C-alpha positions in Angstrom: 21.2 9.0 5.4 19.6 11.4 3.3 16.5 10.1 2.1 14.8 11.0 -1.0 10.9 10.6 -1.7 9.0 10.8 -4.9 5.1 10.4 -4.7 3.1 12.1 -1.7 -0.2 10.1 -1.7 -2.4 8.5 0.8 0.5 6.3 2.0 3.5 7.5 1.1 2.9 11.2 3.1 2.7 9.0 6.2 5.9 7.2 5.4 7.6 10.0 4.8 6.8 11.8 7.9 7.9 9.0 10.0 11.0 9.7 8.7 11.1 13.5 9.1 9.9 12.5 12.6 12.5 10.8 13.2 15.0 12.5 12.5 16.5 11.9 8.3 17.7 14.5 6.7 14.7 14.0 4.1 14.2 15.1 0.1 10.8 14.7 -1.6 9.0 15.3 -4.5 5.1 14.6 -6.3 3.5 16.3 -8.7 1.3 18.4 -6.5 3.5 20.5 -4.9 1.4 21.1 -2.4 0.8 17.7 -0.9 4.3 18.2 -0.1 3.7 20.9 1.8 3.5 19.9 5.4 6.7 18.3 5.2 8.1 21.1 3.8 6.7 23.1 6.5 8.5 20.3 9.3 12.2 20.3 7.6 11.9 18.6 5.1 13.8 20.1 1.6 12.0 20.3 -2.2 13.4 18.6 -5.1 13.2 20.5 -8.7 13.3 16.8 -10.7 13.8 12.9 -9.9 16.5 13.8 -11.2 17.8 16.6 -8.3 16.4 14.1 -5.6 18.6 11.5 -6.6 21.6 13.3 -6.9 21.1 14.7 -3.5 19.8 11.4 -1.8 21.5 8.5 -0.4 18.0 6.2 -0.4 15.5 7.1 -2.9 12.1 5.3 -2.5 9.2 5.7 -4.9 5.7 5.4 -4.2 3.6 5.8 -7.0 0.0 4.6 -8.3 0.9 2.5 -10.9 3.7 0.7 -12.9 4.0 3.0 -15.8 3.9 5.7 -13.4 7.2 4.6 -12.0 8.7 4.2 -15.5 7.8 7.0 -16.7 9.7 8.9 -13.1 13.2 6.2 -13.3 13.3 6.6 -17.0 12.5 10.0 -17.7 15.8 12.3 -19.3 15.2 13.8 -16.3 14.5 11.0 -14.1 15.8 8.8 -11.3 17.9 6.7 -13.2 19.7 9.9 -14.7 20.5 10.7 -11.0 21.9 7.5 -9.8 25.5 6.7 -8.8 27.3 3.7 -6.9 26.4 2.9 -3.3 23.7 4.6 -3.8 20.1 2.9 -3.0 16.6 2.8 -4.5 14.1 1.2 -2.5 10.4 1.0 -5.0 7.6 0.8 -2.6 4.5 1.1 -4.4 2.7 -1.7 -5.5 4.0 -2.7 -8.8 4.5 -5.2 -11.3 6.9 -7.6 -10.3 8.3 -7.7 -14.2 8.5 -4.0 -14.3 10.5 -3.9 -10.9 13.6 -6.8 -12.0 13.5 -4.2 -15.5 14.4 -1.0 -13.6 16.5 -2.6 -11.0 18.5 -4.4 -13.8 19.3 -0.3 -15.5 19.2 0.7 -11.5 21.8 -2.1 -11.2 23.6 -1.7 -14.5 25.0 2.3 -13.0 26.5 0.2 -10.0 23.3 1.1 -7.4 21.2 -1.0 -5.9 17.4 -1.9 -6.3 14.8 -2.4 -3.3 11.1 -3.5 -3.5 9.1 -3.2 0.0 5.8 -2.7 -1.0 4.4 -2.2 2.8 0.8 -3.9 3.7 -1.6 -2.9 6.1 -3.1 0.7 5.8 -3.2 3.9 5.8 -3.4 4.0 9.6 -0.8 2.2 10.1 1.5 4.0 8.4 1.0 6.7 9.9 1.8 5.8 13.2 5.1 3.3 11.3 3.0 0.4 12.4 2.7 -1.1 8.9 4.9 -4.6 7.5 6.9 -4.0 4.9 8.1 -6.9 2.5 11.5 -6.2 1.0 13.4 -8.0 -1.9 17.0 -7.4 -2.9 20.3 -8.3 -2.6 21.0 -8.9 1.7 23.9 -5.9 1.6 21.5 -3.7 0.8 18.6 -3.9 2.5 20.5 -3.8 5.7 22.0 -0.6 4.4 18.1 0.7 4.7 17.5 -0.8 7.3 17.3 1.7 10.2 15.1 4.1 7.1 12.2 0.6 6.7 12.1 0.3 10.9 11.2 4.2 11.3 8.7 3.7 8.2 6.8 0.0 9.5 7.1 -2.2 12.2 7.2 -5.7 10.9 10.0 -5.7 8.3 10.2 -9.1 6.2 13.6 -9.5 3.8 11.4 -11.9 1.2 14.6 -12.8 -0.9 15.6 -11.6 -4.0 13.9 -8.5 -6.3 10.6 -8.6 -7.2 9.8 -11.4 -4.4 8.7 -8.4 -1.7 5.8 -7.8 -5.5 4.7 -10.5 -6.1 3.7 -11.1 -2.1 2.1 -7.5 -2.1 -0.5 -8.0 -5.0 -0.9 -11.7 -3.0 -1.9 -10.7 -0.1 -3.6 -7.8 -1.9 -5.9 -10.1 -3.8 -6.3 -12.5 -0.7 -7.8 -8.7 1.4 -9.9 -8.0 -1.8 -11.5 -11.3 -1.9 -12.5 -10.7 2.2 -13.6 -7.4 1.9 -16.6 -9.1 -0.8 -17.4 -11.7 1.7 -18.0 -9.6 4.8 -20.4 -7.5 2.6 -22.5 -10.5 2.0 -21.8 -12.3 5.0 -22.9 -9.3 7.4 -26.4 -8.4 4.5 -26.8 -12.3 5.4 -26.8 -11.7 8.9 -28.7 -8.3 8.7 -31.4 -10.5 6.6 -31.5 -12.8 9.3 -32.0 -9.9 12.0 -29.1 -10.2 13.8 -27.6 -7.1 15.2 -24.7 -5.9 13.3 -22.5 -4.9 16.5 -22.6 -8.3 17.8 -21.9 -10.2 14.7 -19.1 -8.1 14.3 -18.1 -9.4 17.6 -19.0 -13.2 16.7 -16.8 -12.5 12.9 -14.1 -11.1 15.3 -13.9 -14.0 17.9 -14.6 -16.6 15.1 -12.6 -19.0 12.6 -14.3 -16.5 9.8 -12.0 -13.2 11.6 -9.5 -11.7 9.0 -7.1 -8.4 9.3 -9.8 -7.0 7.1 -13.1 -7.9 8.9 -11.4 -6.0 12.2 -10.3 -2.9 10.3 -12.4 -2.6 7.6 -15.8 -4.0 8.5 -16.0 -0.8 11.3 -15.7 1.8 8.7 -18.4 0.1 6.5 -20.9 -0.1 9.9 -19.9 3.2 10.5 -21.1 4.2 7.3 -18.1 6.6 6.3 -16.4 3.4 4.5 -13.1 5.7 5.1 -10.3 3.0 4.3 -8.0 5.6 3.2 -8.4 3.6 -0.3 -10.2 3.7 -3.2 -11.4 1.5 -6.1 -8.8 2.4 -9.2 -6.3 0.9 -6.4 -7.8 -2.5 -5.7 -8.5 -2.7 -9.3 -4.9 -2.0 -10.4 -3.4 -4.1 -7.6 -5.5 -7.4 -8.8 -5.2 -7.2 -12.0 -1.6 -7.4 -11.4 -2.1 -9.8 -9.9 -4.4 -11.9 -12.5 -1.6 -10.6 -14.8 1.4 -13.0 -12.6 -1.3 -15.8 -12.9 -1.7 -15.8 -16.8 2.0 -15.6 -17.1 2.5 -18.5 -14.6 -0.3 -20.6 -16.4 -2.4 -20.5 -13.1 -6.2 -21.3 -14.4 -7.8 -18.7 -11.4 -11.8 -18.8 -11.1 -12.4 -16.7 -7.9 -10.2 -14.0 -9.1 -11.0 -13.0 -12.5 -15.1 -13.0 -10.7 -14.0 -10.7 -7.3 -11.7 -7.9 -10.1 -15.1 -7.8 -12.2 -17.0 -6.6 -8.7 -14.8 -4.6 -7.9 -14.5 -3.1 -11.6 -18.6 -2.5 -11.2 -18.1 -0.6 -8.4 -15.3 1.1 -9.6 -18.0 2.2 -12.3 -20.6 2.9 -10.3 -19.2 4.5 -7.3 -16.2 6.6 -9.1 -12.7 5.3 -9.6 -11.6 7.4 -6.2 -14.1 5.9 -3.9 -13.4 4.2 -1.0 -12.7 0.4 -1.6 -14.9 -0.5 1.1 -17.7 0.8 -0.8 -17.8 -2.3 -3.0 -20.1 -3.5 -0.4 -22.9 -0.8 -1.3 -23.5 -2.8 -4.4 -24.7 -5.3 -1.7 -26.8 -2.1 0.0 -28.3 -1.2 -3.0 -29.5 -4.6 -4.5 -30.8 -5.1 -1.2 -32.4 -1.5 -0.1 -30.3 -2.3 3.2 -28.4 -0.5 4.9 -25.2 -2.3 7.0 -25.1 0.1 10.3 -24.5 -0.4 13.9 -23.6 2.2 16.8 -20.0 2.5 17.9 -17.8 2.0 15.7 -15.3 5.2 14.3 -16.3 7.2 11.0 -11.6 6.3 10.6 -9.7 3.2 11.3 -7.1 3.9 14.7 -4.0 2.1 15.3 -4.7 0.2 18.2 -0.9 -1.2 18.2 0.5 1.8 18.0 1.5 2.1 21.7 3.8 -1.2 21.2 5.1 -0.6 18.5 9.0 -1.8 18.3 9.9 -3.7 15.6 9.9 -6.9 13.9 12.7 -8.5 11.3 12.5 -11.6 9.8 15.1 -13.2 7.0 
């Protein structure tokens, strides 16, 4: 299977690297060619345009920062759709709008190609080791064709149903992660002000009903002070806006999500759109003039599960 990969950001470059390490013929494309250089040095080919990439590949993967960018890459005169043909598969790995991915899928399928939405969840540290979770929406036959590539990029692969279903679940889970992050900052600040040792607090939360994936990962780099989660404020605002937009279309009267979205908008405005998303707790650190720090925590998250990789496929 020849694979084309467009979008070599924090997550995309790591997913593409997993494909290359596992022997797939890989063609890549990014607006910034320097982002592709490590992959080119390792044997990947470069595409002059999205259309050229789609013409060269059997499986075309996009992993891009916003629905607008995805649409541009797909629908431009030299875009992906212009290079598709029957039998090819477009695999959308961006966190995107469910309605937009369905619209683009219709255009892809009209030309005889297949479409899957396949956003990832679990953080850059797991993308780097091929240990991330991948939700996949679309026809089962196309899912099974793409499965060899999916299982080297991710450990837990979940077929979620029709096209667009994976994108719905992705924004739902990202919303929950954002809420957990804000709540953790408040919980740790209260513990700190109450005189608790924050390393002990971390462990108490970890072994209790208050635990979460976000706590086990992002709390570590907060307590270190690096905040280095490899995910930025602007992306949280984008993802939470997608969740709120979906809820609005479905006439769900949200209460908590708009408040958390406003908190992240304020964090973006204070610390910059490219600040790490875990810096959202710094709003509280600044207000309380108290840092949330403890010795012994890493500067970057390490994937403790990487050695036990294997993969799991759920239907």
